[in-house]
LUMZARO-943623 format. One record per residue (C-alpha): residue number from 1; residue in three letters; z, x, y. Coordinates in nm, 2 decimals. Each point is the difference from the previous one (the first is absolute). Layout:
residues N
[NUM, "ALA", [Z, X, Y]] ...
This chain:
residues 429
[1, "UNK", [-1.18, 3.08, -3.22]] [2, "UNK", [-0.14, 0.14, 0.32]] [3, "UNK", [0.22, 0.14, 0.27]] [4, "UNK", [-0.27, 0.14, 0.23]] [5, "UNK", [0.13, -0.17, 0.32]] [6, "UNK", [0.36, 0.09, -0.07]] [7, "UNK", [-0.09, 0.36, -0.04]] [8, "UNK", [-0.20, 0.00, 0.33]] [9, "UNK", [0.29, -0.17, 0.18]] [10, "UNK", [0.25, 0.26, -0.14]] [11, "UNK", [-0.22, 0.28, 0.13]] [12, "UNK", [-0.01, -0.16, 0.34]] [13, "UNK", [0.38, -0.06, 0.00]] [14, "UNK", [0.07, 0.36, -0.08]] [15, "UNK", [-0.15, 0.10, 0.34]] [16, "UNK", [0.26, -0.20, 0.19]] [17, "UNK", [0.30, -0.06, -0.23]] [18, "UNK", [0.19, 0.28, -0.18]] [19, "UNK", [-0.12, -0.01, -0.36]] [20, "UNK", [-0.20, -0.31, 0.08]] [21, "UNK", [0.30, -0.22, -0.06]] [22, "UNK", [0.32, -0.13, 0.17]] [23, "UNK", [0.21, 0.04, -0.31]] [24, "UNK", [-0.05, 0.30, -0.24]] [25, "UNK", [-0.01, -0.18, -0.34]] [26, "UNK", [-0.31, -0.19, 0.12]] [27, "UNK", [-0.21, 0.32, 0.00]] [28, "UNK", [-0.03, 0.01, -0.38]] [29, "UNK", [0.12, 0.36, 0.00]] [30, "UNK", [0.19, -0.06, -0.32]] [31, "UNK", [-0.30, -0.14, -0.19]] [32, "UNK", [-0.30, 0.15, 0.17]] [33, "UNK", [-0.30, -0.18, 0.15]] [34, "UNK", [-0.02, -0.20, 0.32]] [35, "UNK", [0.23, -0.29, 0.08]] [36, "UNK", [-0.12, -0.36, -0.01]] [37, "UNK", [-0.03, -0.17, 0.34]] [38, "UNK", [0.10, -0.37, -0.01]] [39, "UNK", [-0.17, -0.27, 0.20]] [40, "UNK", [0.21, -0.30, -0.09]] [41, "UNK", [0.23, -0.14, -0.27]] [42, "UNK", [0.09, -0.34, -0.14]] [43, "UNK", [0.25, -0.09, -0.28]] [44, "UNK", [-0.01, 0.26, -0.27]] [45, "UNK", [-0.32, 0.17, 0.12]] [46, "UNK", [-0.12, 0.27, 0.23]] [47, "UNK", [-0.35, 0.00, 0.14]] [48, "UNK", [-0.12, 0.34, 0.12]] [49, "UNK", [-0.27, 0.10, 0.25]] [50, "UNK", [-0.25, 0.06, -0.28]] [51, "UNK", [0.03, -0.36, -0.13]] [52, "UNK", [0.22, 0.08, -0.30]] [53, "UNK", [0.27, -0.24, -0.12]] [54, "UNK", [0.31, 0.17, -0.13]] [55, "UNK", [0.31, -0.14, -0.17]] [56, "UNK", [0.29, 0.13, 0.21]] [57, "UNK", [0.31, 0.15, -0.16]] [58, "UNK", [0.16, 0.15, 0.32]] [59, "UNK", [0.05, -0.31, 0.21]] [60, "UNK", [0.01, 0.21, 0.32]] [61, "UNK", [0.27, 0.21, -0.18]] [62, "UNK", [0.22, -0.30, -0.09]] [63, "UNK", [0.03, -0.26, 0.28]] [64, "UNK", [-0.28, -0.24, -0.10]] [65, "UNK", [0.20, -0.17, -0.27]] [66, "UNK", [-0.21, -0.32, 0.02]] [67, "UNK", [-0.33, 0.17, 0.04]] [68, "UNK", [-0.23, 0.10, 0.29]] [69, "UNK", [-0.06, -0.24, 0.30]] [70, "UNK", [0.25, -0.25, -0.13]] [71, "UNK", [-0.07, -0.31, 0.20]] [72, "UNK", [0.35, -0.09, 0.13]] [73, "UNK", [0.06, 0.36, 0.12]] [74, "UNK", [-0.34, 0.02, 0.16]] [75, "UNK", [0.04, -0.33, 0.18]] [76, "UNK", [0.34, 0.10, 0.12]] [77, "UNK", [-0.13, 0.32, 0.16]] [78, "UNK", [-0.30, -0.18, 0.16]] [79, "UNK", [0.21, -0.27, 0.15]] [80, "UNK", [0.26, 0.25, 0.13]] [81, "UNK", [-0.27, 0.24, 0.14]] [82, "UNK", [-0.13, -0.28, 0.22]] [83, "UNK", [0.33, -0.01, 0.18]] [84, "UNK", [0.01, 0.38, 0.06]] [85, "UNK", [0.03, 0.31, -0.22]] [86, "UNK", [0.31, 0.17, 0.14]] [87, "UNK", [0.25, -0.05, 0.27]] [88, "UNK", [0.27, 0.27, -0.04]] [89, "UNK", [0.25, -0.29, 0.04]] [90, "UNK", [0.19, -0.22, -0.25]] [91, "UNK", [-0.18, -0.28, -0.18]] [92, "UNK", [0.15, -0.29, -0.21]] [93, "UNK", [-0.21, 0.10, -0.30]] [94, "UNK", [0.19, 0.33, -0.04]] [95, "UNK", [0.32, -0.19, -0.06]] [96, "UNK", [-0.17, -0.24, -0.24]] [97, "UNK", [-0.13, 0.28, -0.22]] [98, "UNK", [0.33, 0.19, 0.02]] [99, "UNK", [0.19, -0.32, -0.11]] [100, "UNK", [-0.24, -0.05, -0.29]] [101, "UNK", [0.02, 0.36, -0.11]] [102, "UNK", [0.38, 0.01, 0.01]] [103, "UNK", [0.01, -0.32, -0.20]] [104, "UNK", [-0.22, 0.14, -0.28]] [105, "UNK", [0.16, 0.34, -0.04]] [106, "UNK", [0.35, 0.05, -0.14]] [107, "UNK", [0.25, 0.22, 0.17]] [108, "UNK", [-0.15, 0.01, 0.35]] [109, "UNK", [0.12, -0.17, 0.32]] [110, "UNK", [-0.24, 0.13, 0.27]] [111, "UNK", [-0.34, 0.15, 0.02]] [112, "UNK", [-0.19, 0.21, 0.26]] [113, "UNK", [-0.38, -0.01, 0.01]] [114, "UNK", [-0.20, 0.31, 0.06]] [115, "UNK", [-0.37, 0.10, -0.03]] [116, "UNK", [-0.03, 0.18, -0.33]] [117, "UNK", [0.18, 0.10, -0.32]] [118, "UNK", [0.03, 0.36, 0.13]] [119, "UNK", [0.17, -0.13, 0.31]] [120, "UNK", [0.23, -0.22, -0.20]] [121, "UNK", [0.11, 0.29, -0.23]] [122, "UNK", [0.04, 0.24, 0.30]] [123, "UNK", [0.22, -0.26, 0.18]] [124, "UNK", [0.20, -0.08, -0.31]] [125, "UNK", [0.10, 0.37, -0.04]] [126, "UNK", [0.09, 0.03, 0.37]] [127, "UNK", [0.22, -0.31, -0.03]] [128, "UNK", [0.16, 0.14, -0.32]] [129, "UNK", [0.08, 0.33, 0.18]] [130, "UNK", [0.13, -0.18, 0.30]] [131, "UNK", [0.22, -0.23, -0.21]] [132, "UNK", [0.15, 0.27, -0.22]] [133, "UNK", [0.01, 0.28, 0.25]] [134, "UNK", [-0.16, 0.23, -0.26]] [135, "UNK", [-0.33, 0.18, 0.02]] [136, "UNK", [-0.15, 0.07, -0.35]] [137, "UNK", [-0.19, -0.23, -0.22]] [138, "UNK", [-0.11, 0.01, -0.36]] [139, "UNK", [-0.36, -0.11, -0.10]] [140, "UNK", [-0.18, 0.03, -0.33]] [141, "UNK", [-0.30, 0.21, -0.09]] [142, "UNK", [-0.30, -0.22, -0.02]] [143, "UNK", [0.14, -0.28, 0.21]] [144, "UNK", [-0.19, -0.05, 0.32]] [145, "UNK", [0.17, -0.15, 0.31]] [146, "UNK", [-0.27, 0.05, 0.26]] [147, "UNK", [-0.10, 0.30, 0.20]] [148, "UNK", [0.32, 0.04, 0.21]] [149, "UNK", [0.11, 0.37, 0.00]] [150, "UNK", [0.32, -0.07, -0.20]] [151, "UNK", [-0.20, -0.12, -0.30]] [152, "UNK", [-0.28, 0.26, -0.03]] [153, "UNK", [0.23, 0.24, -0.19]] [154, "UNK", [-0.04, 0.17, -0.34]] [155, "UNK", [0.26, 0.19, -0.20]] [156, "UNK", [0.13, 0.35, 0.07]] [157, "UNK", [0.06, 0.26, -0.26]] [158, "UNK", [0.27, -0.19, -0.17]] [159, "UNK", [0.15, -0.35, -0.03]] [160, "UNK", [0.28, 0.06, 0.25]] [161, "UNK", [-0.20, 0.20, 0.26]] [162, "UNK", [-0.12, -0.15, 0.32]] [163, "UNK", [-0.34, -0.16, 0.00]] [164, "UNK", [-0.30, 0.17, 0.16]] [165, "UNK", [-0.28, -0.18, 0.18]] [166, "UNK", [-0.32, -0.06, -0.19]] [167, "UNK", [-0.20, -0.09, 0.31]] [168, "UNK", [-0.07, 0.23, 0.29]] [169, "UNK", [0.16, -0.14, 0.31]] [170, "UNK", [0.33, -0.09, -0.18]] [171, "UNK", [0.27, 0.23, 0.12]] [172, "UNK", [0.24, 0.19, -0.22]] [173, "UNK", [0.28, -0.15, 0.21]] [174, "UNK", [-0.11, -0.35, -0.11]] [175, "UNK", [-0.06, 0.10, -0.36]] [176, "UNK", [0.35, 0.14, -0.04]] [177, "UNK", [0.15, -0.34, 0.03]] [178, "UNK", [-0.21, -0.15, -0.28]] [179, "UNK", [0.11, 0.06, -0.36]] [180, "UNK", [-0.24, -0.06, -0.29]] [181, "UNK", [0.11, -0.16, -0.32]] [182, "UNK", [-0.19, -0.10, -0.32]] [183, "UNK", [-0.08, -0.36, -0.06]] [184, "UNK", [0.18, -0.15, -0.30]] [185, "UNK", [0.23, 0.30, -0.01]] [186, "UNK", [0.35, -0.08, 0.12]] [187, "UNK", [0.13, 0.35, -0.07]] [188, "UNK", [-0.23, 0.14, 0.26]] [189, "UNK", [0.16, -0.23, 0.26]] [190, "UNK", [0.35, 0.09, -0.11]] [191, "UNK", [-0.08, 0.37, 0.03]] [192, "UNK", [-0.13, -0.05, 0.36]] [193, "UNK", [0.30, -0.19, 0.10]] [194, "UNK", [0.23, 0.26, -0.14]] [195, "UNK", [-0.18, 0.27, 0.20]] [196, "UNK", [0.01, -0.20, 0.32]] [197, "UNK", [0.33, -0.18, -0.02]] [198, "UNK", [0.06, -0.25, 0.29]] [199, "UNK", [-0.32, 0.09, 0.17]] [200, "UNK", [-0.25, -0.26, -0.14]] [201, "UNK", [-0.06, -0.32, 0.19]] [202, "UNK", [-0.23, -0.18, -0.23]] [203, "UNK", [-0.22, 0.00, -0.32]] [204, "UNK", [-0.34, -0.15, 0.05]] [205, "UNK", [-0.21, -0.11, -0.30]] [206, "UNK", [-0.30, -0.21, -0.10]] [207, "UNK", [0.19, -0.23, -0.24]] [208, "UNK", [-0.32, -0.03, -0.20]] [209, "UNK", [-0.20, 0.30, 0.09]] [210, "UNK", [-0.37, -0.04, 0.09]] [211, "UNK", [-0.11, 0.33, 0.14]] [212, "UNK", [0.00, 0.20, -0.33]] [213, "UNK", [-0.15, -0.29, -0.18]] [214, "UNK", [0.23, -0.29, -0.09]] [215, "UNK", [0.33, 0.15, -0.11]] [216, "UNK", [0.28, -0.22, -0.12]] [217, "UNK", [0.36, 0.11, 0.04]] [218, "UNK", [0.24, -0.02, -0.30]] [219, "UNK", [0.29, -0.25, 0.03]] [220, "UNK", [0.25, 0.28, -0.02]] [221, "UNK", [-0.17, 0.20, 0.27]] [222, "UNK", [-0.01, -0.28, 0.26]] [223, "UNK", [0.35, -0.12, -0.08]] [224, "UNK", [0.14, 0.35, 0.01]] [225, "UNK", [-0.17, 0.06, 0.34]] [226, "UNK", [0.16, -0.31, 0.14]] [227, "UNK", [0.34, 0.11, -0.13]] [228, "UNK", [-0.02, 0.35, 0.13]] [229, "UNK", [-0.11, -0.11, 0.35]] [230, "UNK", [0.30, -0.23, 0.02]] [231, "UNK", [0.24, 0.27, -0.12]] [232, "UNK", [-0.14, 0.26, 0.24]] [233, "UNK", [-0.03, -0.23, 0.30]] [234, "UNK", [-0.38, 0.05, 0.01]] [235, "UNK", [-0.24, -0.28, 0.08]] [236, "UNK", [-0.25, -0.10, -0.27]] [237, "UNK", [-0.34, -0.07, 0.17]] [238, "UNK", [-0.26, -0.19, -0.20]] [239, "UNK", [-0.36, 0.07, 0.12]] [240, "UNK", [-0.15, -0.34, -0.09]] [241, "UNK", [-0.32, 0.06, 0.20]] [242, "UNK", [-0.19, -0.06, -0.33]] [243, "UNK", [0.25, -0.21, -0.20]] [244, "UNK", [0.14, -0.23, 0.27]] [245, "UNK", [-0.11, -0.36, -0.06]] [246, "UNK", [-0.24, 0.12, -0.27]] [247, "UNK", [0.23, 0.02, -0.30]] [248, "UNK", [0.18, -0.32, 0.09]] [249, "UNK", [0.12, -0.20, 0.30]] [250, "UNK", [0.29, 0.25, 0.05]] [251, "UNK", [-0.19, 0.31, -0.10]] [252, "UNK", [0.14, 0.28, -0.21]] [253, "UNK", [0.36, -0.07, 0.10]] [254, "UNK", [-0.04, -0.34, -0.17]] [255, "UNK", [-0.19, 0.10, -0.31]] [256, "UNK", [0.21, 0.32, -0.07]] [257, "UNK", [0.33, -0.16, 0.09]] [258, "UNK", [0.09, 0.29, 0.23]] [259, "UNK", [0.12, -0.04, 0.36]] [260, "UNK", [-0.13, 0.25, 0.25]] [261, "UNK", [0.16, 0.08, 0.33]] [262, "UNK", [-0.32, 0.01, 0.20]] [263, "UNK", [-0.34, -0.14, -0.11]] [264, "UNK", [-0.34, 0.09, 0.15]] [265, "UNK", [-0.32, -0.21, -0.01]] [266, "UNK", [-0.36, 0.05, 0.08]] [267, "UNK", [-0.32, -0.19, 0.03]] [268, "UNK", [0.09, -0.29, -0.24]] [269, "UNK", [0.24, -0.13, 0.27]] [270, "UNK", [-0.30, -0.02, 0.24]] [271, "UNK", [-0.24, -0.16, -0.25]] [272, "UNK", [-0.20, 0.32, 0.00]] [273, "UNK", [0.00, 0.07, 0.37]] [274, "UNK", [0.16, 0.32, 0.14]] [275, "UNK", [0.37, -0.07, -0.02]] [276, "UNK", [0.32, 0.13, -0.15]] [277, "UNK", [0.37, -0.09, 0.00]] [278, "UNK", [0.35, 0.12, -0.10]] [279, "UNK", [0.29, -0.22, -0.08]] [280, "UNK", [0.37, 0.04, -0.08]] [281, "UNK", [0.35, -0.16, 0.04]] [282, "UNK", [0.14, -0.11, 0.33]] [283, "UNK", [0.24, 0.30, 0.00]] [284, "UNK", [-0.28, 0.26, -0.03]] [285, "UNK", [-0.25, -0.18, 0.23]] [286, "UNK", [0.27, -0.03, 0.27]] [287, "UNK", [-0.06, 0.38, 0.06]] [288, "UNK", [-0.36, -0.06, 0.10]] [289, "UNK", [-0.11, -0.03, 0.36]] [290, "UNK", [0.05, -0.20, 0.21]] [291, "UNK", [0.33, -0.10, -0.18]] [292, "UNK", [0.08, 0.36, -0.09]] [293, "UNK", [-0.08, 0.36, 0.08]] [294, "UNK", [-0.28, 0.07, -0.26]] [295, "UNK", [-0.32, -0.03, 0.19]] [296, "UNK", [-0.33, -0.15, -0.13]] [297, "UNK", [-0.27, -0.18, 0.19]] [298, "UNK", [-0.37, -0.10, 0.00]] [299, "UNK", [-0.22, -0.19, 0.23]] [300, "UNK", [-0.20, -0.16, -0.28]] [301, "UNK", [0.30, -0.06, -0.22]] [302, "UNK", [0.01, -0.37, -0.10]] [303, "UNK", [-0.34, -0.06, 0.15]] [304, "UNK", [-0.12, -0.36, -0.04]] [305, "UNK", [-0.30, 0.07, -0.22]] [306, "UNK", [0.20, 0.19, -0.26]] [307, "UNK", [0.28, -0.25, 0.02]] [308, "UNK", [-0.23, -0.30, -0.05]] [309, "UNK", [-0.17, 0.17, -0.30]] [310, "UNK", [0.34, 0.09, -0.15]] [311, "UNK", [0.14, -0.34, 0.04]] [312, "UNK", [-0.30, -0.16, -0.17]] [313, "UNK", [0.02, 0.25, -0.29]] [314, "UNK", [0.38, -0.02, -0.06]] [315, "UNK", [0.00, -0.38, 0.03]] [316, "UNK", [-0.26, -0.02, -0.28]] [317, "UNK", [0.20, 0.25, -0.22]] [318, "UNK", [0.32, -0.18, 0.07]] [319, "UNK", [-0.14, -0.34, -0.08]] [320, "UNK", [-0.19, 0.11, -0.31]] [321, "UNK", [0.22, 0.24, -0.20]] [322, "UNK", [-0.22, -0.06, -0.30]] [323, "UNK", [-0.24, 0.24, 0.16]] [324, "UNK", [0.22, 0.29, -0.12]] [325, "UNK", [-0.01, -0.12, -0.36]] [326, "UNK", [-0.37, -0.04, 0.02]] [327, "UNK", [-0.04, 0.36, 0.14]] [328, "UNK", [0.23, 0.13, -0.27]] [329, "UNK", [-0.20, -0.17, -0.28]] [330, "UNK", [-0.34, 0.12, 0.14]] [331, "UNK", [0.13, 0.36, 0.03]] [332, "UNK", [0.13, -0.01, -0.36]] [333, "UNK", [-0.34, -0.13, -0.12]] [334, "UNK", [-0.18, 0.28, 0.17]] [335, "UNK", [0.25, 0.26, -0.14]] [336, "UNK", [-0.05, -0.12, -0.35]] [337, "UNK", [-0.38, -0.01, 0.04]] [338, "UNK", [-0.03, 0.35, 0.15]] [339, "UNK", [0.24, 0.15, -0.25]] [340, "UNK", [-0.19, -0.15, -0.29]] [341, "UNK", [-0.33, 0.15, 0.11]] [342, "UNK", [0.14, 0.35, 0.07]] [343, "UNK", [0.19, 0.00, -0.33]] [344, "UNK", [-0.31, -0.11, -0.19]] [345, "UNK", [-0.19, 0.30, 0.14]] [346, "UNK", [0.29, 0.25, -0.07]] [347, "UNK", [0.06, 0.07, 0.37]] [348, "UNK", [0.35, 0.12, 0.07]] [349, "UNK", [0.16, -0.22, 0.26]] [350, "UNK", [0.31, -0.16, 0.14]] [351, "UNK", [-0.01, -0.33, 0.19]] [352, "UNK", [0.30, -0.07, 0.23]] [353, "UNK", [0.06, -0.35, 0.13]] [354, "UNK", [0.25, -0.20, 0.19]] [355, "UNK", [-0.08, -0.35, 0.13]] [356, "UNK", [-0.35, 0.02, 0.16]] [357, "UNK", [0.01, 0.38, 0.04]] [358, "UNK", [-0.17, 0.21, -0.27]] [359, "UNK", [-0.15, 0.35, -0.05]] [360, "UNK", [-0.19, 0.18, -0.27]] [361, "UNK", [0.09, 0.36, -0.08]] [362, "UNK", [-0.21, 0.22, -0.23]] [363, "UNK", [0.28, 0.18, -0.18]] [364, "UNK", [0.17, -0.02, -0.34]] [365, "UNK", [0.36, 0.01, 0.14]] [366, "UNK", [0.19, -0.27, 0.19]] [367, "UNK", [-0.03, 0.01, 0.38]] [368, "UNK", [0.34, -0.04, 0.15]] [369, "UNK", [-0.01, 0.22, 0.31]] [370, "UNK", [-0.23, 0.21, 0.22]] [371, "UNK", [0.00, 0.30, -0.24]] [372, "UNK", [-0.11, -0.21, -0.30]] [373, "UNK", [-0.25, -0.19, 0.22]] [374, "UNK", [-0.16, 0.33, 0.12]] [375, "UNK", [-0.07, 0.10, -0.37]] [376, "UNK", [-0.27, -0.27, -0.03]] [377, "UNK", [-0.36, 0.11, -0.07]] [378, "UNK", [-0.16, -0.02, 0.34]] [379, "UNK", [-0.35, 0.07, -0.13]] [380, "UNK", [0.02, -0.31, -0.23]] [381, "UNK", [0.13, -0.20, 0.29]] [382, "UNK", [-0.29, 0.10, 0.22]] [383, "UNK", [-0.25, -0.11, -0.27]] [384, "UNK", [0.20, -0.32, -0.05]] [385, "UNK", [0.01, -0.08, 0.37]] [386, "UNK", [-0.37, 0.05, 0.07]] [387, "UNK", [-0.10, -0.16, -0.33]] [388, "UNK", [0.20, -0.32, 0.09]] [389, "UNK", [-0.14, 0.01, 0.35]] [390, "UNK", [-0.36, 0.00, -0.14]] [391, "UNK", [0.10, -0.31, -0.19]] [392, "UNK", [0.12, -0.18, 0.31]] [393, "UNK", [0.38, 0.07, -0.03]] [394, "UNK", [0.18, 0.15, 0.30]] [395, "UNK", [0.31, 0.20, -0.11]] [396, "UNK", [0.22, 0.22, 0.21]] [397, "UNK", [-0.19, 0.33, 0.06]] [398, "UNK", [0.29, 0.21, -0.11]] [399, "UNK", [0.20, 0.04, -0.33]] [400, "UNK", [0.32, -0.01, 0.21]] [401, "UNK", [-0.04, -0.36, 0.13]] [402, "UNK", [0.10, -0.33, -0.15]] [403, "UNK", [-0.24, -0.28, -0.04]] [404, "UNK", [0.10, -0.33, 0.18]] [405, "UNK", [-0.13, -0.32, -0.15]] [406, "UNK", [-0.05, -0.31, 0.22]] [407, "UNK", [0.03, -0.35, -0.13]] [408, "UNK", [-0.37, -0.08, 0.09]] [409, "UNK", [-0.10, 0.22, -0.29]] [410, "UNK", [-0.10, -0.23, -0.29]] [411, "UNK", [0.02, 0.06, -0.37]] [412, "UNK", [-0.38, 0.01, 0.01]] [413, "UNK", [0.04, 0.30, 0.24]] [414, "UNK", [0.25, 0.16, -0.23]] [415, "UNK", [-0.23, -0.04, -0.30]] [416, "UNK", [-0.28, 0.15, 0.21]] [417, "UNK", [0.22, 0.30, 0.07]] [418, "UNK", [0.09, 0.05, -0.36]] [419, "UNK", [-0.37, -0.03, -0.10]] [420, "UNK", [-0.08, 0.26, 0.27]] [421, "UNK", [0.24, 0.24, -0.16]] [422, "UNK", [-0.16, -0.05, -0.34]] [423, "UNK", [-0.32, 0.13, 0.15]] [424, "UNK", [0.17, 0.29, 0.18]] [425, "UNK", [0.24, 0.11, -0.28]] [426, "UNK", [-0.25, 0.18, -0.22]] [427, "UNK", [-0.07, 0.24, 0.29]] [428, "UNK", [0.38, 0.08, 0.04]] [429, "UNK", [0.04, 0.15, -0.35]] 
């Protein structure tokens, strides 16, 4: 395939935009080469500026569950835009979407709309601190909760030390209140609690991780986490920016059978438009302004375009729960096909899957956390990524990202993807 115009556009973008992109993973730094510039998309397909047609496995990083340019969502946005794009005042559709979301998700009473997943997670932690009167939080290595200062933290010299910032601009004062645990390792959580008794407001986690590849929690880990949070008077915060309304009507809480105290959402709840939300019980949400003292605000929060798109998307998912079974079956089909090809060529690999999230790791050992994910063979992944791209398959340009299937993908598309790997696999050995 030819990507001449994409390369020219990237060179021009770098003159005016840091790194040429407005979100770092788009720059292809992890895989090399120049990023693909997209002109339009429809259903399961991306169409780039060079005229290439690509089968899309990122779905705008999760929200486009029903595919690109899904007609009911597009029509809802067009019709609403004709009435005005933003008012900074209440609209009826905010309540309609809130009512629908609360009816679909177990264990929540109220929801507050914001403008991104980052903002949702940042606000959820502020609310948890305000509700509990405690300052520290526990997060897990490899889980990404947006670029708020509290979340850009890596481990210190030992499991019980304070975190240290891993991005310039994050202060040590902020970092000291974030403690880092290991995913799927309950003992690491217990150790942190023991060293910071009575000081931890919340534990925040991706219930199904998607930022170190797709990582599935063990039953005992998630059940133990819920039990510990209850015993220690800490709030359990589920970051469902990726999993909310994707794994099922009620998200990860429903499919895992675990109740979180606060849940955050991202672009799915806005049909792919810029939006986020956080939700909880009446008791906890009563601490949020204007009812309570914990402040959070935003002029574009609940803007009519995002609300109309979200209402159209969630209505469809609510009325057609069979979509989730369809997605599960398609993802399982892809899993089996990819694994069969890689096994046939003797290429060490692990494939992790949960619902419509899936990732391929080039390693012999199970991938259960950030450390094991980081042991994958990055050179093989680079060859795999670019080889598949040449065959018209667009995968996440990083070994640490989950794929997200959309239901517009057909079995013919899945077979084309498996056939593409058959052509690429000999070069991976």
